[in-house]
C-alpha positions as CSV (number, residue, x, y, z in Angstrom):
1,M,4.6,23.7,-30.2
2,T,5.3,20.1,-29.1
3,A,4.6,18.3,-25.9
4,S,8.2,18.8,-24.8
5,D,7.8,22.5,-25.1
6,L,5.1,22.6,-22.4
7,P,6.1,23.8,-19.0
8,L,6.5,20.9,-16.5
9,A,5.3,22.9,-13.5
10,S,1.8,23.1,-14.8
11,T,1.4,19.3,-15.2
12,A,3.6,18.0,-12.4
13,P,2.0,17.3,-9.0
14,Q,3.1,19.6,-6.2
15,F,4.8,17.9,-3.2
16,T,5.4,19.2,0.2
17,P,8.6,18.0,1.7
18,M,8.3,16.3,5.1
19,A,11.0,15.6,7.7
20,L,10.9,11.9,8.4
21,P,13.1,11.3,11.4
22,T,13.5,7.8,12.7
23,P,11.9,7.7,16.2
24,T,13.6,6.2,19.3
25,G,11.9,3.4,21.1
26,D,10.8,5.9,23.8
27,Q,9.3,8.3,21.2
28,L,7.4,5.5,19.5
29,K,6.0,4.3,22.9
30,A,5.0,7.8,23.8
31,A,3.1,8.2,20.5
32,R,1.4,4.9,21.0
33,V,0.4,5.7,24.6
34,A,-0.8,9.2,23.5
35,A,-3.0,7.5,20.9
36,G,-4.5,5.2,23.6
37,L,-3.4,2.0,21.9
38,S,-1.9,-1.2,23.2
39,Q,1.1,-2.6,21.4
40,A,-1.1,-5.1,19.7
41,Q,-3.6,-2.5,18.5
42,A,-0.8,-0.3,17.2
43,A,0.8,-3.2,15.4
44,E,-2.5,-4.2,13.8
45,L,-3.1,-0.6,12.7
46,M,0.3,-0.6,11.0
47,G,0.1,-4.1,9.5
48,Y,2.7,-5.8,11.7
49,P,2.1,-9.5,12.6
50,L,0.4,-10.5,15.8
51,Q,1.1,-13.6,17.8
52,T,-0.6,-15.4,20.7
53,G,1.4,-14.6,23.9
54,S,2.4,-17.1,26.6
55,R,-0.7,-16.0,28.7
56,G,-3.1,-16.4,25.8
57,G,-3.3,-12.7,24.9
58,V,-2.3,-11.2,21.5
59,Q,1.0,-9.5,21.2
60,S,3.4,-8.2,18.5
61,R,7.0,-9.1,19.0
62,T,7.9,-6.7,16.2
63,W,6.3,-3.7,17.9
64,Q,7.9,-4.7,21.2
65,A,11.3,-4.7,19.5
66,L,10.6,-1.3,17.9
67,E,9.8,0.2,21.3
68,S,12.8,-1.5,23.0
69,T,15.7,0.7,24.0
70,T,18.1,-2.3,23.7
71,D,17.0,-3.7,20.3
72,E,18.9,-2.2,17.3
73,R,15.7,-2.3,15.1
74,N,14.0,1.1,14.6
75,M,10.8,2.1,12.8
76,Q,11.5,3.9,9.5
77,G,10.7,7.6,9.6
78,S,8.1,7.3,6.8
79,V,6.3,4.6,8.7
80,F,6.4,6.7,11.9
81,A,5.0,9.6,10.0
82,L,2.1,7.4,8.8
83,F,1.4,6.2,12.3
84,L,1.3,9.8,13.5
85,L,-1.1,10.7,10.7
86,L,-3.3,7.7,11.3
87,T,-3.5,8.5,15.0
88,G,-4.0,12.3,14.6
89,Q,-0.7,13.2,16.1
90,H,1.4,14.5,13.2
91,P,2.7,18.0,14.1
92,A,2.2,19.5,10.7
93,F,-0.3,17.5,8.7
94,L,-3.9,16.2,9.2
95,L,-5.2,13.1,7.4
96,E,-8.7,13.7,6.0
97,R,-11.1,11.5,4.2
98,R,-11.6,12.6,0.6
99,A,-14.8,14.5,-0.2
100,D,-16.0,11.5,-2.3
101,G,-15.5,9.1,0.6
102,G,-12.5,7.5,-1.2
103,N,-14.5,5.8,-4.0
104,G,-12.6,7.6,-6.8
105,T,-15.5,9.9,-7.9
106,D,-14.1,13.1,-6.7
107,A,-15.5,16.1,-8.5
108,D,-12.0,17.0,-9.8
109,A,-11.7,13.5,-11.3
110,E,-15.1,13.8,-13.0
111,N,-14.2,17.2,-14.4
112,P,-10.5,17.1,-15.2
113,P,-8.9,20.3,-16.5
114,P,-8.7,20.5,-20.3
115,A,-5.6,19.0,-21.8
116,P,-3.1,21.6,-23.1
117,S,-3.4,22.3,-26.8
118,V,-0.4,21.0,-28.8
């Protein structure tokens, strides 16, 4: 038996398909407000640039454009899904911290399953 004879299903990771619709500006604003975030806080969470506003406050022109109903720019569906996960609003999935705290010492990583015999 060679490695190419091994079934792929046993070694390939399992993926759950997700719908990733592009949100309208109103949907994005509703999600941000539901999370209790300002535009600047939401932009910072998602890594968008911040600028100093005309009145001295911090703002994100990018986030403002994404929420605008007149701007043609839209947030990509995958980015919106991440925003929903980060703010605990995703309708189907919950983002949880790894049991090891994210330091890469998960018990499964320390004790990987045995390699298939060839």
